[in-house]
Biopython code that builds the backbone (N, CA, C, O; Angstrom):
import numpy as np
from Bio.PDB.StructureBuilder import StructureBuilder

atoms = [
    (1, "UNK", "N", (-59.599, -4.929, 17.765)),
    (1, "UNK", "CA", (-59.947, -5.948, 16.829)),
    (1, "UNK", "C", (-58.780, -6.916, 16.697)),
    (1, "UNK", "O", (-57.683, -6.517, 16.307)),
    (2, "UNK", "N", (-59.000, -8.134, 17.007)),
    (2, "UNK", "CA", (-57.972, -9.168, 16.971)),
    (2, "UNK", "C", (-58.035, -9.947, 15.664)),
    (2, "UNK", "O", (-58.388, -11.126, 15.637)),
    (3, "UNK", "N", (-57.698, -9.283, 14.622)),
    (3, "UNK", "CA", (-57.684, -9.923, 13.321)),
    (3, "UNK", "C", (-56.393, -10.724, 13.187)),
    (3, "UNK", "O", (-55.325, -10.162, 13.429)),
    (4, "UNK", "N", (-56.428, -12.016, 12.811)),
    (4, "UNK", "CA", (-55.224, -12.838, 12.723)),
    (4, "UNK", "C", (-54.234, -12.328, 11.679)),
    (4, "UNK", "O", (-53.042, -12.612, 11.796)),
    (5, "UNK", "N", (-54.670, -11.602, 10.684)),
    (5, "UNK", "CA", (-53.757, -11.081, 9.668)),
    (5, "UNK", "C", (-52.844, -10.034, 10.294)),
    (5, "UNK", "O", (-51.646, -10.021, 10.011)),
    (6, "UNK", "N", (-53.380, -9.157, 11.135)),
    (6, "UNK", "CA", (-52.566, -8.123, 11.770)),
    (6, "UNK", "C", (-51.630, -8.710, 12.819)),
    (6, "UNK", "O", (-50.527, -8.199, 13.013)),
    (7, "UNK", "N", (-52.046, -9.765, 13.492)),
    (7, "UNK", "CA", (-51.201, -10.394, 14.497)),
    (7, "UNK", "C", (-50.021, -11.101, 13.849)),
    (7, "UNK", "O", (-48.924, -11.092, 14.407)),
    (8, "UNK", "N", (-50.214, -11.709, 12.698)),
    (8, "UNK", "CA", (-49.131, -12.409, 12.017)),
    (8, "UNK", "C", (-48.104, -11.421, 11.456)),
    (8, "UNK", "O", (-46.927, -11.763, 11.340)),
    (9, "UNK", "N", (-48.523, -10.222, 11.111)),
    (9, "UNK", "CA", (-47.621, -9.239, 10.518)),
    (9, "UNK", "C", (-46.871, -8.428, 11.570)),
    (9, "UNK", "O", (-46.005, -7.626, 11.219)),
    (10, "UNK", "N", (-47.177, -8.613, 12.822)),
    (10, "UNK", "CA", (-46.505, -7.867, 13.882)),
    (10, "UNK", "C", (-45.055, -8.333, 13.984)),
    (10, "UNK", "O", (-44.778, -9.523, 13.834)),
    (11, "UNK", "N", (-44.129, -7.410, 14.239)),
    (11, "UNK", "CA", (-42.725, -7.802, 14.345)),
    (11, "UNK", "C", (-42.504, -8.741, 15.523)),
    (11, "UNK", "O", (-43.077, -8.562, 16.598)),
    (12, "UNK", "N", (-41.669, -9.735, 15.299)),
    (12, "UNK", "CA", (-41.427, -10.731, 16.339)),
    (12, "UNK", "C", (-40.192, -10.391, 17.163)),
    (12, "UNK", "O", (-39.780, -11.201, 17.993)),
    (13, "UNK", "N", (-39.599, -9.250, 16.968)),
    (13, "UNK", "CA", (-38.430, -8.866, 17.753)),
    (13, "UNK", "C", (-37.170, -8.932, 16.907)),
    (13, "UNK", "O", (-36.370, -7.996, 16.919)),
    (14, "UNK", "N", (-36.981, -10.012, 16.178)),
    (14, "UNK", "CA", (-35.804, -10.153, 15.312)),
    (14, "UNK", "C", (-34.527, -10.025, 16.121)),
    (14, "UNK", "O", (-34.410, -10.607, 17.200)),
    (15, "UNK", "N", (-33.567, -9.264, 15.604)),
    (15, "UNK", "CA", (-32.310, -9.033, 16.303)),
    (15, "UNK", "C", (-32.478, -7.905, 17.307)),
    (15, "UNK", "O", (-33.064, -6.867, 17.001)),
    (16, "UNK", "N", (-31.976, -8.116, 18.466)),
    (16, "UNK", "CA", (-32.022, -7.046, 19.454)),
    (16, "UNK", "C", (-30.950, -6.005, 19.112)),
    (16, "UNK", "O", (-30.087, -6.254, 18.270)),
    (17, "UNK", "N", (-31.006, -4.879, 19.743)),
    (17, "UNK", "CA", (-30.043, -3.811, 19.492)),
    (17, "UNK", "C", (-28.628, -4.278, 19.822)),
    (17, "UNK", "O", (-27.682, -3.948, 19.108)),
    (18, "UNK", "N", (-28.487, -5.024, 20.877)),
    (18, "UNK", "CA", (-27.168, -5.534, 21.271)),
    (18, "UNK", "C", (-26.571, -6.459, 20.229)),
    (18, "UNK", "O", (-25.384, -6.361, 19.919)),
    (19, "UNK", "N", (-27.379, -7.357, 19.684)),
    (19, "UNK", "CA", (-26.900, -8.279, 18.652)),
    (19, "UNK", "C", (-26.522, -7.520, 17.385)),
    (19, "UNK", "O", (-25.551, -7.872, 16.715)),
    (20, "UNK", "N", (-27.289, -6.476, 17.054)),
    (20, "UNK", "CA", (-26.982, -5.695, 15.866)),
    (20, "UNK", "C", (-25.639, -4.987, 16.039)),
    (20, "UNK", "O", (-24.851, -4.921, 15.095)),
    (21, "UNK", "N", (-25.373, -4.465, 17.214)),
    (21, "UNK", "CA", (-24.098, -3.786, 17.486)),
    (21, "UNK", "C", (-22.952, -4.787, 17.407)),
    (21, "UNK", "O", (-21.886, -4.466, 16.881)),
    (22, "UNK", "N", (-23.160, -5.995, 17.923)),
    (22, "UNK", "CA", (-22.120, -7.031, 17.861)),
    (22, "UNK", "C", (-21.827, -7.388, 16.408)),
    (22, "UNK", "O", (-20.660, -7.522, 16.039)),
    (23, "UNK", "N", (-22.850, -7.545, 15.576)),
    (23, "UNK", "CA", (-22.639, -7.866, 14.165)),
    (23, "UNK", "C", (-21.918, -6.741, 13.436)),
    (23, "UNK", "O", (-21.065, -7.007, 12.590)),
    (24, "UNK", "N", (-22.241, -5.501, 13.744)),
    (24, "UNK", "CA", (-21.555, -4.372, 13.121)),
    (24, "UNK", "C", (-20.087, -4.364, 13.530)),
    (24, "UNK", "O", (-19.214, -4.086, 12.707)),
    (25, "UNK", "N", (-19.811, -4.666, 14.791)),
    (25, "UNK", "CA", (-18.424, -4.721, 15.264)),
    (25, "UNK", "C", (-17.659, -5.854, 14.576)),
    (25, "UNK", "O", (-16.498, -5.681, 14.207)),
    (26, "UNK", "N", (-18.296, -6.998, 14.406)),
    (26, "UNK", "CA", (-17.648, -8.127, 13.724)),
    (26, "UNK", "C", (-17.349, -7.767, 12.272)),
    (26, "UNK", "O", (-16.255, -8.037, 11.777)),
    (27, "UNK", "N", (-18.306, -7.167, 11.597)),
    (27, "UNK", "CA", (-18.089, -6.781, 10.203)),
    (27, "UNK", "C", (-17.002, -5.706, 10.085)),
    (27, "UNK", "O", (-16.223, -5.711, 9.132)),
    (28, "UNK", "N", (-16.953, -4.801, 11.036)),
    (28, "UNK", "CA", (-15.882, -3.793, 11.052)),
    (28, "UNK", "C", (-14.519, -4.442, 11.244)),
    (28, "UNK", "O", (-13.544, -4.045, 10.607)),
    (29, "UNK", "N", (-14.447, -5.444, 12.126)),
    (29, "UNK", "CA", (-13.188, -6.168, 12.340)),
    (29, "UNK", "C", (-12.743, -6.914, 11.094)),
    (29, "UNK", "O", (-11.563, -6.899, 10.745)),
    (30, "UNK", "N", (-13.677, -7.563, 10.427)),
    (30, "UNK", "CA", (-13.355, -8.273, 9.182)),
    (30, "UNK", "C", (-12.858, -7.290, 8.139)),
    (30, "UNK", "O", (-11.871, -7.566, 7.457)),
    (31, "UNK", "N", (-13.513, -6.161, 8.001)),
    (31, "UNK", "CA", (-13.089, -5.137, 7.044)),
    (31, "UNK", "C", (-11.683, -4.642, 7.379)),
    (31, "UNK", "O", (-10.863, -4.459, 6.479)),
    (32, "UNK", "N", (-11.400, -4.425, 8.653)),
    (32, "UNK", "CA", (-10.078, -3.952, 9.065)),
    (32, "UNK", "C", (-8.999, -4.958, 8.674)),
    (32, "UNK", "O", (-7.982, -4.584, 8.089)),
    (33, "UNK", "N", (-9.218, -6.238, 8.996)),
    (33, "UNK", "CA", (-8.188, -7.242, 8.738)),
    (33, "UNK", "C", (-8.060, -7.603, 7.266)),
    (33, "UNK", "O", (-7.026, -8.135, 6.863)),
    (34, "UNK", "N", (-9.063, -7.336, 6.456)),
    (34, "UNK", "CA", (-8.978, -7.686, 5.042)),
    (34, "UNK", "C", (-8.625, -6.507, 4.143)),
    (34, "UNK", "O", (-8.152, -6.717, 3.027)),
    (35, "UNK", "N", (-8.838, -5.280, 4.592)),
    (35, "UNK", "CA", (-8.586, -4.134, 3.719)),
    (35, "UNK", "C", (-7.581, -3.150, 4.302)),
    (35, "UNK", "O", (-6.590, -2.829, 3.647)),
    (36, "UNK", "N", (-7.804, -2.680, 5.480)),
    (36, "UNK", "CA", (-6.988, -1.596, 6.038)),
    (36, "UNK", "C", (-5.610, -2.090, 6.476)),
    (36, "UNK", "O", (-4.604, -1.459, 6.152)),
    (37, "UNK", "N", (-5.546, -3.192, 7.195)),
    (37, "UNK", "CA", (-4.274, -3.677, 7.729)),
    (37, "UNK", "C", (-3.270, -4.039, 6.629)),
    (37, "UNK", "O", (-2.113, -3.629, 6.725)),
    (38, "UNK", "N", (-3.660, -4.790, 5.587)),
    (38, "UNK", "CA", (-2.686, -5.072, 4.524)),
    (38, "UNK", "C", (-2.200, -3.819, 3.801)),
    (38, "UNK", "O", (-1.038, -3.743, 3.403)),
    (39, "UNK", "N", (-3.079, -2.843, 3.632)),
    (39, "UNK", "CA", (-2.688, -1.616, 2.961)),
    (39, "UNK", "C", (-1.655, -0.854, 3.797)),
    (39, "UNK", "O", (-0.681, -0.334, 3.252)),
    (40, "UNK", "N", (-1.858, -0.785, 5.094)),
    (40, "UNK", "CA", (-0.888, -0.103, 5.964)),
    (40, "UNK", "C", (0.445, -0.842, 5.979)),
    (40, "UNK", "O", (1.502, -0.212, 6.014)),
    (41, "UNK", "N", (0.404, -2.169, 5.953)),
    (41, "UNK", "CA", (1.628, -2.969, 5.926)),
    (41, "UNK", "C", (2.403, -2.690, 4.641)),
    (41, "UNK", "O", (3.624, -2.534, 4.679)),
    (42, "UNK", "N", (1.712, -2.626, 3.512)),
    (42, "UNK", "CA", (2.341, -2.338, 2.234)),
    (42, "UNK", "C", (2.911, -0.917, 2.229)),
    (42, "UNK", "O", (3.988, -0.687, 1.680)),
    (43, "UNK", "N", (2.204, 0.029, 2.831)),
    (43, "UNK", "CA", (2.671, 1.413, 2.890)),
    (43, "UNK", "C", (3.945, 1.513, 3.731)),
    (43, "UNK", "O", (4.871, 2.234, 3.359)),
    (44, "UNK", "N", (4.004, 0.797, 4.862)),
    (44, "UNK", "CA", (5.217, 0.803, 5.687)),
    (44, "UNK", "C", (6.394, 0.190, 4.937)),
    (44, "UNK", "O", (7.518, 0.679, 5.043)),
    (45, "UNK", "N", (6.145, -0.876, 4.182)),
    (45, "UNK", "CA", (7.214, -1.503, 3.403)),
    (45, "UNK", "C", (7.737, -0.548, 2.338)),
    (45, "UNK", "O", (8.944, -0.486, 2.104)),
    (46, "UNK", "N", (6.845, 0.197, 1.690)),
    (46, "UNK", "CA", (7.258, 1.149, 0.661)),
    (46, "UNK", "C", (8.060, 2.292, 1.273)),
    (46, "UNK", "O", (9.052, 2.729, 0.690)),
    (47, "UNK", "N", (7.644, 2.785, 2.444)),
    (47, "UNK", "CA", (8.396, 3.842, 3.117)),
    (47, "UNK", "C", (9.783, 3.356, 3.505)),
    (47, "UNK", "O", (10.753, 4.104, 3.386)),
    (48, "UNK", "N", (9.895, 2.112, 3.967)),
    (48, "UNK", "CA", (11.196, 1.545, 4.321)),
    (48, "UNK", "C", (12.074, 1.427, 3.078)),
    (48, "UNK", "O", (13.278, 1.676, 3.140)),
    (49, "UNK", "N", (11.476, 1.049, 1.959)),
    (49, "UNK", "CA", (12.211, 0.929, 0.705)),
    (49, "UNK", "C", (12.751, 2.292, 0.275)),
    (49, "UNK", "O", (13.897, 2.401, -0.160)),
    (50, "UNK", "N", (11.929, 3.322, 0.395)),
    (50, "UNK", "CA", (12.347, 4.659, -0.042)),
    (50, "UNK", "C", (13.406, 5.272, 0.865)),
    (50, "UNK", "O", (14.201, 6.094, 0.407)),
    (51, "UNK", "N", (13.435, 4.896, 2.131)),
    (51, "UNK", "CA", (14.453, 5.450, 3.022)),
    (51, "UNK", "C", (15.815, 4.812, 2.797)),
    (51, "UNK", "O", (16.832, 5.371, 3.207)),
    (52, "UNK", "N", (15.851, 3.643, 2.149)),
    (52, "UNK", "CA", (17.130, 2.967, 1.926)),
    (52, "UNK", "C", (17.733, 3.283, 0.565)),
    (52, "UNK", "O", (18.749, 2.697, 0.195)),
    (53, "UNK", "N", (17.126, 4.202, -0.189)),
    (53, "UNK", "CA", (17.673, 4.550, -1.499)),
    (53, "UNK", "C", (19.056, 5.172, -1.348)),
    (53, "UNK", "O", (19.288, 6.008, -0.475)),
    (54, "UNK", "N", (19.970, 4.746, -2.219)),
    (54, "UNK", "CA", (21.345, 5.254, -2.177)),
    (54, "UNK", "C", (21.868, 5.325, -3.611)),
    (54, "UNK", "O", (21.391, 4.601, -4.485)),
    (55, "UNK", "N", (22.841, 6.193, -3.849)),
    (55, "UNK", "CA", (23.443, 6.251, -5.187)),
    (55, "UNK", "C", (24.020, 4.888, -5.578)),
    (55, "UNK", "O", (24.641, 4.201, -4.768)),
    (56, "UNK", "N", (23.798, 4.522, -6.834)),
    (56, "UNK", "CA", (24.280, 3.236, -7.331)),
    (56, "UNK", "C", (23.213, 2.151, -7.350)),
    (56, "UNK", "O", (23.418, 1.101, -7.960)),
    (57, "UNK", "N", (22.080, 2.382, -6.697)),
    (57, "UNK", "CA", (20.993, 1.401, -6.691)),
    (57, "UNK", "C", (20.302, 1.378, -8.051)),
    (57, "UNK", "O", (20.064, 2.424, -8.656)),
    (58, "UNK", "N", (19.984, 0.171, -8.525)),
    (58, "UNK", "CA", (19.182, 0.036, -9.742)),
    (58, "UNK", "C", (17.718, 0.096, -9.337)),
    (58, "UNK", "O", (17.304, -0.565, -8.385)),
    (59, "UNK", "N", (16.929, 0.894, -10.064)),
    (59, "UNK", "CA", (15.528, 1.083, -9.689)),
    (59, "UNK", "C", (14.612, 0.872, -10.890)),
    (59, "UNK", "O", (15.021, 1.006, -12.043)),
    (60, "UNK", "N", (13.374, 0.542, -10.583)),
    (60, "UNK", "CA", (12.300, 0.499, -11.567)),
    (60, "UNK", "C", (11.326, 1.593, -11.167)),
    (60, "UNK", "O", (10.891, 1.657, -10.017)),
    (61, "UNK", "N", (10.983, 2.462, -12.127)),
    (61, "UNK", "CA", (10.062, 3.555, -11.821)),
    (61, "UNK", "C", (8.628, 3.121, -12.087)),
    (61, "UNK", "O", (8.386, 2.086, -12.707)),
    (62, "UNK", "N", (7.689, 3.917, -11.616)),
    (62, "UNK", "CA", (6.280, 3.601, -11.807)),
    (62, "UNK", "C", (5.875, 3.648, -13.275)),
    (62, "UNK", "O", (4.850, 3.080, -13.650)),
    (63, "UNK", "N", (6.664, 4.317, -14.108)),
    (63, "UNK", "CA", (6.364, 4.376, -15.536)),
    (63, "UNK", "C", (6.999, 3.224, -16.298)),
    (63, "UNK", "O", (6.813, 3.111, -17.509)),
    (64, "UNK", "N", (7.749, 2.364, -15.607)),
    (64, "UNK", "CA", (8.303, 1.175, -16.240)),
    (64, "UNK", "C", (9.727, 1.310, -16.733)),
    (64, "UNK", "O", (10.217, 0.417, -17.424)),
    (65, "UNK", "N", (10.406, 2.390, -16.406)),
    (65, "UNK", "CA", (11.788, 2.583, -16.836)),
    (65, "UNK", "C", (12.751, 2.070, -15.771)),
    (65, "UNK", "O", (12.533, 2.251, -14.573)),
    (66, "UNK", "N", (13.817, 1.426, -16.234)),
    (66, "UNK", "CA", (14.888, 0.990, -15.343)),
    (66, "UNK", "C", (15.996, 2.024, -15.397)),
    (66, "UNK", "O", (16.297, 2.560, -16.464)),
    (67, "UNK", "N", (16.605, 2.310, -14.250)),
    (67, "UNK", "CA", (17.690, 3.271, -14.204)),
    (67, "UNK", "C", (18.548, 3.063, -12.973)),
    (67, "UNK", "O", (18.300, 2.170, -12.163)),
    (68, "UNK", "N", (19.566, 3.906, -12.848)),
    (68, "UNK", "CA", (20.495, 3.862, -11.717)),
    (68, "UNK", "C", (20.436, 5.204, -11.011)),
    (68, "UNK", "O", (20.472, 6.254, -11.652)),
    (69, "UNK", "N", (20.346, 5.168, -9.694)),
    (69, "UNK", "CA", (20.286, 6.406, -8.913)),
    (69, "UNK", "C", (21.662, 7.052, -8.876)),
    (69, "UNK", "O", (22.662, 6.402, -8.572)),
    (70, "UNK", "N", (21.695, 8.341, -9.189)),
    (70, "UNK", "CA", (22.932, 9.113, -9.171)),
    (70, "UNK", "C", (23.031, 9.936, -7.894)),
    (70, "UNK", "O", (24.103, 10.034, -7.295)),
    (71, "UNK", "N", (21.901, 10.533, -7.472)),
    (71, "UNK", "CA", (21.901, 11.392, -6.288)),
    (71, "UNK", "C", (20.558, 11.258, -5.580)),
    (71, "UNK", "O", (19.524, 11.071, -6.221)),
    (72, "UNK", "N", (20.586, 11.356, -4.253)),
    (72, "UNK", "CA", (19.370, 11.264, -3.441)),
    (72, "UNK", "C", (19.254, 12.535, -2.614)),
    (72, "UNK", "O", (20.177, 12.916, -1.894)),
    (73, "UNK", "N", (18.083, 13.190, -2.733)),
    (73, "UNK", "CA", (17.790, 14.365, -1.927)),
    (73, "UNK", "C", (16.603, 14.046, -1.038)),
    (73, "UNK", "O", (16.206, 12.886, -0.934)),
    (74, "UNK", "N", (16.031, 15.048, -0.399)),
    (74, "UNK", "CA", (14.956, 14.803, 0.554)),
    (74, "UNK", "C", (13.740, 14.129, -0.088)),
    (74, "UNK", "O", (13.293, 13.086, 0.389)),
    (75, "UNK", "N", (13.206, 14.702, -1.149)),
    (75, "UNK", "CA", (12.028, 14.128, -1.807)),
    (75, "UNK", "C", (12.285, 13.774, -3.265)),
    (75, "UNK", "O", (11.399, 13.247, -3.938)),
    (76, "UNK", "N", (13.479, 14.054, -3.758)),
    (76, "UNK", "CA", (13.795, 13.866, -5.170)),
    (76, "UNK", "C", (15.024, 12.976, -5.306)),
    (76, "UNK", "O", (15.955, 13.052, -4.504)),
    (77, "UNK", "N", (15.012, 12.132, -6.333)),
    (77, "UNK", "CA", (16.201, 11.359, -6.697)),
    (77, "UNK", "C", (16.534, 11.692, -8.145)),
    (77, "UNK", "O", (15.645, 11.984, -8.945)),
    (78, "UNK", "N", (17.810, 11.646, -8.472)),
    (78, "UNK", "CA", (18.230, 11.839, -9.858)),
    (78, "UNK", "C", (18.598, 10.464, -10.386)),
    (78, "UNK", "O", (19.467, 9.782, -9.842)),
    (79, "UNK", "N", (17.915, 10.068, -11.466)),
    (79, "UNK", "CA", (18.078, 8.733, -12.026)),
    (79, "UNK", "C", (18.679, 8.851, -13.414)),
    (79, "UNK", "O", (18.264, 9.680, -14.224)),
    (80, "UNK", "N", (19.678, 7.995, -13.674)),
    (80, "UNK", "CA", (20.315, 7.940, -14.980)),
    (80, "UNK", "C", (19.736, 6.749, -15.733)),
    (80, "UNK", "O", (19.738, 5.625, -15.232)),
    (81, "UNK", "N", (19.246, 7.003, -16.930)),
    (81, "UNK", "CA", (18.620, 5.958, -17.735)),
    (81, "UNK", "C", (19.537, 5.567, -18.880)),
    (81, "UNK", "O", (20.065, 6.438, -19.573)),
    (82, "UNK", "N", (19.734, 4.280, -19.089)),
    (82, "UNK", "CA", (20.540, 3.778, -20.196)),
    (82, "UNK", "C", (22.014, 4.056, -20.006)),
    (82, "UNK", "O", (22.458, 4.419, -18.917)),
    (83, "UNK", "N", (22.765, 3.883, -21.076)),
    (83, "UNK", "CA", (24.212, 4.094, -21.023)),
    (83, "UNK", "C", (24.590, 5.531, -21.341)),
    (83, "UNK", "O", (25.755, 5.908, -21.216)),
    (84, "UNK", "N", (23.625, 6.329, -21.749)),
    (84, "UNK", "CA", (23.880, 7.711, -22.104)),
    (84, "UNK", "C", (24.020, 8.536, -20.817)),
    (84, "UNK", "O", (23.063, 8.670, -20.054)),
    (85, "UNK", "N", (25.193, 9.075, -20.586)),
    (85, "UNK", "CA", (25.444, 9.832, -19.354)),
    (85, "UNK", "C", (24.680, 11.153, -19.315)),
    (85, "UNK", "O", (24.604, 11.786, -18.262)),
    (86, "UNK", "N", (24.112, 11.580, -20.447)),
    (86, "UNK", "CA", (23.373, 12.834, -20.489)),
    (86, "UNK", "C", (21.899, 12.650, -20.158)),
    (86, "UNK", "O", (21.159, 13.631, -20.089)),
    (87, "UNK", "N", (21.473, 11.452, -19.957)),
    (87, "UNK", "CA", (20.054, 11.190, -19.699)),
    (87, "UNK", "C", (19.841, 11.007, -18.191)),
    (87, "UNK", "O", (19.614, 9.894, -17.716)),
    (88, "UNK", "N", (19.917, 12.087, -17.470)),
    (88, "UNK", "CA", (19.697, 12.082, -16.020)),
    (88, "UNK", "C", (18.439, 12.882, -15.732)),
    (88, "UNK", "O", (18.322, 14.045, -16.117)),
    (89, "UNK", "N", (17.512, 12.249, -15.057)),
    (89, "UNK", "CA", (16.216, 12.882, -14.834)),
    (89, "UNK", "C", (15.910, 12.932, -13.345)),
    (89, "UNK", "O", (15.947, 11.903, -12.672)),
    (90, "UNK", "N", (15.605, 14.132, -12.816)),
    (90, "UNK", "CA", (15.155, 14.203, -11.421)),
    (90, "UNK", "C", (13.693, 13.750, -11.336)),
    (90, "UNK", "O", (12.873, 14.121, -12.176)),
    (91, "UNK", "N", (13.381, 12.959, -10.333)),
    (91, "UNK", "CA", (12.003, 12.506, -10.129)),
    (91, "UNK", "C", (11.734, 12.327, -8.647)),
    (91, "UNK", "O", (12.656, 12.197, -7.842)),
    (92, "UNK", "N", (10.461, 12.324, -8.302)),
    (92, "UNK", "CA", (10.081, 12.143, -6.895)),
    (92, "UNK", "C", (10.428, 10.728, -6.449)),
    (92, "UNK", "O", (10.387, 9.787, -7.241)),
    (93, "UNK", "N", (10.768, 10.594, -5.184)),
    (93, "UNK", "CA", (11.084, 9.278, -4.628)),
    (93, "UNK", "C", (9.895, 8.325, -4.749)),
    (93, "UNK", "O", (10.074, 7.119, -4.922)),
    (94, "UNK", "N", (8.696, 8.865, -4.657)),
    (94, "UNK", "CA", (7.517, 8.010, -4.695)),
    (94, "UNK", "C", (7.313, 7.354, -6.059)),
    (94, "UNK", "O", (6.498, 6.439, -6.178)),
    (95, "UNK", "N", (8.038, 7.803, -7.101)),
    (95, "UNK", "CA", (7.937, 7.186, -8.420)),
    (95, "UNK", "C", (8.737, 5.890, -8.498)),
    (95, "UNK", "O", (8.606, 5.141, -9.466)),
    (96, "UNK", "N", (9.559, 5.619, -7.497)),
    (96, "UNK", "CA", (10.352, 4.387, -7.471)),
    (96, "UNK", "C", (9.476, 3.261, -6.940)),
    (96, "UNK", "O", (8.862, 3.382, -5.880)),
    (97, "UNK", "N", (9.427, 2.157, -7.695)),
    (97, "UNK", "CA", (8.585, 1.034, -7.330)),
    (97, "UNK", "C", (9.405, -0.129, -6.773)),
    (97, "UNK", "O", (9.008, -0.755, -5.790)),
    (98, "UNK", "N", (10.547, -0.417, -7.400)),
    (98, "UNK", "CA", (11.417, -1.507, -6.959)),
    (98, "UNK", "C", (12.846, -1.008, -6.885)),
    (98, "UNK", "O", (13.248, -0.121, -7.638)),
    (99, "UNK", "N", (13.614, -1.592, -5.962)),
    (99, "UNK", "CA", (15.020, -1.224, -5.806)),
    (99, "UNK", "C", (15.843, -2.503, -5.773)),
    (99, "UNK", "O", (15.484, -3.469, -5.100)),
    (100, "UNK", "N", (16.952, -2.498, -6.507)),
    (100, "UNK", "CA", (17.887, -3.615, -6.460)),
    (100, "UNK", "C", (19.229, -3.057, -6.055)),
    (100, "UNK", "O", (19.809, -2.238, -6.768)),
    (101, "UNK", "N", (19.721, -3.492, -4.922)),
    (101, "UNK", "CA", (21.010, -3.011, -4.423)),
    (101, "UNK", "C", (22.128, -3.655, -5.243)),
    (101, "UNK", "O", (22.016, -4.812, -5.648)),
    (102, "UNK", "N", (23.210, -2.905, -5.488)),
    (102, "UNK", "CA", (24.346, -3.505, -6.208)),
    (102, "UNK", "C", (25.028, -4.549, -5.319)),
    (102, "UNK", "O", (25.012, -4.448, -4.093)),
    (103, "UNK", "N", (25.624, -5.546, -5.963)),
    (103, "UNK", "CA", (26.337, -6.580, -5.186)),
    (103, "UNK", "C", (27.489, -5.937, -4.447)),
    (103, "UNK", "O", (28.303, -5.215, -5.023)),
    (104, "UNK", "N", (27.536, -6.214, -3.165)),
    (104, "UNK", "CA", (28.569, -5.584, -2.336)),
    (104, "UNK", "C", (29.739, -6.536, -2.121)),
    (104, "UNK", "O", (29.771, -7.312, -1.166)),
    (105, "UNK", "N", (30.690, -6.453, -3.031)),
    (105, "UNK", "CA", (31.944, -7.153, -2.751)),
    (105, "UNK", "C", (32.125, -8.480, -3.425)),
    (105, "UNK", "O", (32.221, -8.534, -4.651)),
    (106, "UNK", "N", (32.175, -9.529, -2.690)),
    (106, "UNK", "CA", (32.737, -10.832, -3.008)),
    (106, "UNK", "C", (32.450, -11.334, -4.424)),
    (106, "UNK", "O", (31.301, -11.561, -4.803)),
    (107, "UNK", "N", (33.526, -11.501, -5.190)),
    (107, "UNK", "CA", (33.414, -12.092, -6.517)),
    (107, "UNK", "C", (33.647, -13.589, -6.397)),
    (107, "UNK", "O", (34.611, -14.029, -5.771)),
    (108, "UNK", "N", (32.770, -14.358, -6.994)),
    (108, "UNK", "CA", (32.874, -15.811, -6.846)),
    (108, "UNK", "C", (33.434, -16.440, -8.065)),
    (108, "UNK", "O", (33.591, -17.660, -8.113)),
]
sb = StructureBuilder()
sb.init_structure("model")
sb.init_model(0)
sb.init_chain("A")
sb.init_seg("    ")
for serial, (resi, resn, name, xyz) in enumerate(atoms, 1):
    if name == "N":
        sb.init_residue(resn, " ", resi, " ")
    sb.init_atom(name, np.array(xyz, "f"), 0.0, 1.0, " ", f" {name:<3s}", serial, name[0])
structure = sb.get_structure()
């Protein structure tokens, strides 16, 4: 039965399988360059920052406290907060968010 209603509702082909795969690949590439790549770049920068920690560096912790590093171990740093020499707290290196190196030398 050649009813025109059934002929009009028949699929016209649309996107072929190859085109669908190409679009999925393009969307995957866009996702990679907008989400995954910047995150990995930020992670590498943070790892580089944590490997350069040294005693005497001023740091900002993830909880918002400023302090000075007293000792650096494998995964832990000891940070002195404020002018009170008794306020030394061991914390994980990953709690350090920013590092400011002390001025090395030349007084102007």
